[in-house]
C-alpha positions in Angstrom: 58.2 30.5 83.3 57.2 32.3 86.5 58.8 35.7 86.8 59.9 36.7 90.3 62.8 38.7 91.8 65.0 35.6 91.8 64.5 34.9 88.1 65.1 38.6 87.2 68.3 38.8 89.2 69.6 35.5 87.6 68.8 36.7 84.1 70.4 40.1 84.9 73.6 38.3 86.1 73.7 36.2 82.9 73.2 39.3 80.7 76.0 41.2 82.6 78.4 38.4 82.2 77.8 38.1 78.5 78.2 41.8 77.9 81.2 42.4 80.2 83.9 42.1 77.6 82.1 43.7 74.6 84.0 47.0 74.8 87.4 45.2 74.5 86.2 43.2 71.5 85.2 46.3 69.6 88.5 47.9 69.9 88.9 48.8 73.6 87.5 52.3 73.2 84.9 51.9 75.9 87.4 52.8 78.6 88.6 55.8 76.6 85.0 57.0 76.1 84.3 56.8 79.8 87.5 58.7 80.6 87.0 61.3 77.8 90.2 60.3 76.0 89.0 59.7 72.4 90.4 63.0 71.1 89.0 65.4 68.5 87.7 62.7 66.1 84.5 62.2 68.1 81.7 64.3 66.7 78.1 64.8 67.8 75.4 66.3 65.6 72.4 67.8 67.5 69.0 67.9 65.9 67.4 71.3 65.5 65.0 70.4 68.3 67.9 69.6 70.7 69.6 72.8 69.7 66.4 74.8 70.4 66.0 73.1 73.8 69.7 73.9 74.6 69.1 77.6 73.7 65.9 77.6 75.8 67.9 76.3 78.8 70.6 79.0 78.3 67.9 81.7 78.2 66.2 80.3 81.3 69.4 80.3 83.2 70.2 83.9 82.2 70.3 86.1 85.3 69.3 89.3 83.5 65.7 89.2 84.8 64.6 92.4 86.4 63.2 91.0 89.7 61.8 94.3 90.8 59.7 94.6 87.6 58.5 91.0 87.8 57.4 91.7 91.4 55.6 94.9 90.5 53.8 93.2 87.6 52.9 90.3 89.8 51.3 92.6 92.4 49.3 94.3 89.6 48.1 91.0 88.2 47.2 89.7 91.7 45.2 92.9 92.4 43.4 92.7 89.1 44.8 96.1 88.1 47.0 94.9 85.2 45.3 96.0 82.0 46.2 94.8 78.5 45.2 95.9 75.1 44.1 92.7 73.4 43.9 94.3 70.0 47.5 95.5 70.2 48.7 92.0 71.3 46.8 90.3 68.5 48.3 92.8 66.0 51.8 92.1 67.2 51.2 88.3 67.1 49.9 88.5 63.5 52.8 90.8 62.5 55.3 88.4 64.1 53.8 85.4 62.4 53.7 87.1 59.0 57.4 88.2 59.3 58.5 84.5 59.5 57.4 83.9 55.9 
């Protein structure tokens, strides 16, 4: 069978007509779901990864960022004047990693 836009639209139309009444056959809750009327019995469990992503989004949207400090540090970095102590950073990373055990 040759696949072209006409065949795709015909098959899509057949699929839509077959699935049109499925929500009513299952109990008619599909309309309630779309309107948010199911009540308190609906429950969703988020995976730990989804929870972590949600927390990251909340942190990213937090407006407590010190814009002046960020601008000052950006100028220092751009000028090549921002100095770091690699040894101190490595020590903190190791300490942080060990504290998770």
